[in-house]
N, C-alpha and C positions, 0 to 999 in steps of 0.2 A: 261443879258441873255447869252452872249457868255462865260463870265467868269464862270457862273454856269455850263454850258455844259463842259467846260474844267476841272473844279473841279470834276465833276461827273466822267469824263473819267479817271482822275488821281486816284480817289478813287477806281474805278473799276479795274484799272491796279494794284494798290497796293493790292487789295483783291485777284485778280487772282495770283499775284506773291506770296503772303503769302500762298495761298492754294497749289500752286505748291511746295513751299518750304516744307510744311508739308508732302506732298505726297512723295517727294524725299529725305527726311531727312536721311534715311539709305544709300542713294547713295552719300552723301556729299563728302566723301574723293575720291570716284571714279570719281565724276564729276569734282572735282578740278584737279585731275591728268589728266583726259581727256582734260580739258581746256588747261593745260600746253602743252600737246602733240599736240593738234590742233593748238595752237599758236606758235609752233616750238621754245619753250624756250631753247632747246638744239639742237646742230647741227645734231645729229643723229636721231632726230624725223622724219624728212621727209622720209629718206630711210626706217625707220621702218614702217611708215604708208604704203608706197608702197609695202613693203614685206608682211605685214599682209593682205592687200587687195588682192594682187596677189595670196597669198596662199589660201585665201577663195575662190576666183574665180577659181583657179586651182582645188580645191576640188570639187566645184560645177560642173566644166567641166568634171572631171574624173568620178564622181558619176552619172552625167546626170539624176537627179531625175525628176519625173513628176512635174507638177505645184503643184498638191495637196500635194505630198510628200515634196516638197521644202518649201511650206508655213507651213505645219505641223511641219517640223523640225525647222523652224525659230521660230515659236510660242513656241515650246517646249524648245528651247534654251533660249528664253526670260524668260519663267517661271522659268527655272532652274537657270538662272543668277539672277533673282530677289530673289529667295530663298537663293542662296549661298552668295550673296553680303552681306546680313545682318549678316551672320555667319562669313565669311572670312575677310571682310573689317577691323574689329577691330584688327584682328591678323596680317594682312599684313601691315596696316598703323600704328599700335601701338595703345595703349590706351591713347594717349596724349589728353589733353583737347582741345576742339574746341576753337580756338583763335578768337578774334574780327576780325582780318584781314581775317581769313578763312571764318568766317560768312559773312563778307561784300562781299568777292569774290563770295561766294555761292549765296548770294542775287542778285548780279549783273548778274550771269549766269542765274538764274531763271527768272529775269526780262527780260533779252535778249531773252530767250526762249518764254516767253509770248508775247513779242513784235513781234518776228518772226512768231509765230502762228497767231497772229492778221493780220499781213501783208499778210501772205499766204492765210488765209481764206478770207480776205476782197478783195484781189487783184487778185485771180485766178479764179474767177467765171465768166467764159466766156460761153455764151450760146452755146450749142452743134450745133445749126443750123449755127451760125457764124463760128465755127470751120470747119464744113462741107463745107460751102460756100468758105472759104479761101483755103481749100485743093483742092476742085474740080476746082476752078478757076486757082490755081497754076498748077495743073496737065494738064488742057486744054491749058494753055499758054505755057507750057514747050516746046512742039515741035516747036512752032513759035519762041520762044526765042533762041532755039538751031539753027534753020534754018537761022536766021538773024545774028547769031554770037554774040548775046548779052551775052550769058552764057560764051563764050570764052573770051569776052572782060572783063566781070566782074571778071572772074578767073584770067586774066592777071593783072588787076588792083590790086587785092588782093595780088597776088604773088609779084608785085613790092613793095607794101607797106610793106609786111613782110620782103622782102630783105632790104629795107631801115632801118627798125627797127633793123634787125640783124647787118647791117653795123654800125649803131649808137652805138649799144651795143659793138661791137668789138673795135670801136674807143674809147669808154669810158673805156673799159678794158685796152687798150694800154696806155691810159693816167694814169691809176692807177698804172701801172707797172713802 
């Protein structure tokens, strides 16, 4: 019985992955490049990520769009990107054949996306009443925690732990030099 359930789950995962691969086939080269950037395969990728994200948020800050305008522009950008990727990707990445290694990496990325979606959908369903209960309880306990110095104490403990970690990192760096 258990093996049958595992087999069905594996087959369902394979089917979802295959379906996602079909849907994202035009985005293959872009996804492979994005995977390299997100995994920091080159030393300049982290600063580039920070710069791009900072630029996007700076533009949003400067434009100060309403929520409706922001969502509309975001959706419009996604539609435009979906249209342009199929036209521009072959020109940018070249018309070379899709290698077995690239296909395997693309399959791995799609499989990870499916697994992440499953974990998110399966694990993030918390009843609204429970969330409200936790928020209200925390807010009502906050003045007492502050009055009795518990917040200050926890803050101090966290600060000490962070300082210990920083000291360990400095010692480790000194040993490397």
